[in-house]
N, C-alpha and C positions, 0 to 999 in steps of 0.2 A: 634408286632411279627416280628421276623428277618426272612429275605428271606433264603431259602435253601443255604447251602455253601457246597463247597468241600474243603476239607484241604488235601493236598498231603503230605504224610510223607517224611521227608527228604528235604523239600523245605525251602528256606530261611526264610519263614515267620513262619513256624510251630514251636511253642514253643519257642519263643525268651525270653531273660532274663526280658524283661519288662512286662511279662504277656502273656496271649494267643495272638496267631497270629490274626491280623485283618481278619475279615470274608469277603469274596468277594461273590457276589451273583452267584449262580449256573446259567449257561446258560441253556435254555430249548431248548431240542434237537427237531429236526423235528418229530421224532418218537413219543415223548410226545405230540406234537401238534396235531398230526394225531391221537393218541389214544384218546385224549380228545374230539376232533371233532367226532370221530367215537361213543364214548359213549354218547354224548350230542345230535348229530343230525341223527344217522342212521335210527332209527325208523320214524322220521318225513319224512326224504328223501324217504324212501321206501313207505310210505303212499302216498306222493305226486305222487311218479312214478306209484303206482298202479292205482291211479285215471287217469293218462294220458293213461296207457297202458291196463288196466283191466286185469292184469295177474301178480300175485304175484311172481312167479319164476322168470319171466322175469325182473320185477321191482327190485328184489333183485340183479340179475346180473347187471343190468345197475348201480345201486348205488355202488356195489362192484366194478365195473370197474372204476367209478368216483374216488373212494378212492385210488384205484391202481395207477390212473394217477396223484394223488396229488404229487408224487415225483418230478413233473415238476414245481409246485408252491413253490416259495421261500418265498414269503411274507405272513406270518401267519395272517396278518390283512385282507387279502384278501382271505383267504382259504375258508371261508363258501360261499363267493360269487362265487368262483371258482367251488365249489362242486355243488352248485345249478345250475350253467351254464352247467356244464358237465352232470348233470342228465338230464336236460331238452334237451341238445344236443343228448344224448344217447337215450333218449325217442323218438325223432324225427327220429334218425336213425332206430330204430326198427320199428317204424310206417312206414317208408319209405321202409324197407325190407318187411314188410307185405303187402303193397300195390303192391310191385312188385311181390310177391308170388301170390297175388290174380289174377293178370293180366295173369299169366301163371301157373294155378293150375295143380298139378300132377293128372294123371288119378288114380282114386280110384281103389283099387283091388275089385274083385267082391264080398268079404265078408264084405265090408264096409257098414255101415248104409246109407239109402237112404237119399235124399235131404230133405225129410219132417222132418227128425230128427233135422236138422240144422234149419229149419224154427221154429219148436216148441221151440228150445233153445233161439232164438231171441225173442219170445213172452215173455219170463219169464223175460227180461230185464225191469228195472223200468222206468217209464215215464221220470224221470229227467235224467237217464243215456242216455236214447235214444235221449232226447232233446240236451244234451251236445255233444253227438256223431254227431248229425246233424249240429252242428256249423262248420264253417271254422276252420281250425287248430289254427290260431293265436288268434281268439275269443275265442276258448275253452281253450287254454293254459292261456290267460289273466284272465278268469274267476277262473279257478282252482287255479292258483298261488295267485290270489288277494283274493278270497273268501274261498277257501278251505284250502289252505296252510296259510292264513292269513298274507301274505307278504305285505308290503307297496308298493306303486306305484313305489318307487325308487329300491326297491329290486326285484319287478317284472320286471321291465324294464331291470335291469342288468341281470336277469335270462334268459330272452327272447332275449337280445341283440338288444333291440329297445329303443326309447325314452319314456319318461314317458307320454308324450301327446299321443303317439300311444298306450300306455296301456290303458289310459283313454278312447280312441276312441273305441278300441277293446272291452274293458269291457262294456261300454254303448251299443254298438250295439248288443253284446251278450245278455245282460240282456233284452233289448227291444225284441229280438227274443224269449228269454226263457219266458218272461212275456206273450207274445202273445201265445206260444204254450202250456204252462202250466196252466196259470190263467185266460186267457182271457183278460188280461190288467191290473191286480192288480199290486200295486207298489212292486218292488223287488229291492234290498234286503229289508225285512220288516223293518219298522222303529218303534222302541219301545220306 
């Protein structure tokens, strides 16, 4: 199969006497690379971000912001790693903003639901989500990227901006805590 070609009318190579003009490969534009990345990885990146943020609308906004920032990335080979890193960093920023907002909560108007409503909503959270939420940020991110997003240790390290050995350490510590909280010590992840 021949690569896509562009033949410009009126060029020296178009329609010479010795047969058709030689075909040159068409350069792939950055827009096409971005469109390909979007179609292949958008849903997975949103799922990953939802696990980190627990909010679909915010997760979509973070992923969209990462795609918008792609105009800074010039190397198509590093584009997916750039997107993952941008999504993790964007998630960290949102979590930081939430923490700041929790420190200085706005006073609710008189017609807002009482505090018991929020407590009941927290009870509905699953045991795994609660255990993940209780982990330190680095451990939670390592477990989610490594086991939920199914990234390799190298990809997880690149997304988090840390070394592979640090990923291993964070993941092992997180698994030990999750094992203790959820199963009372059973091996995790399960070996089949």
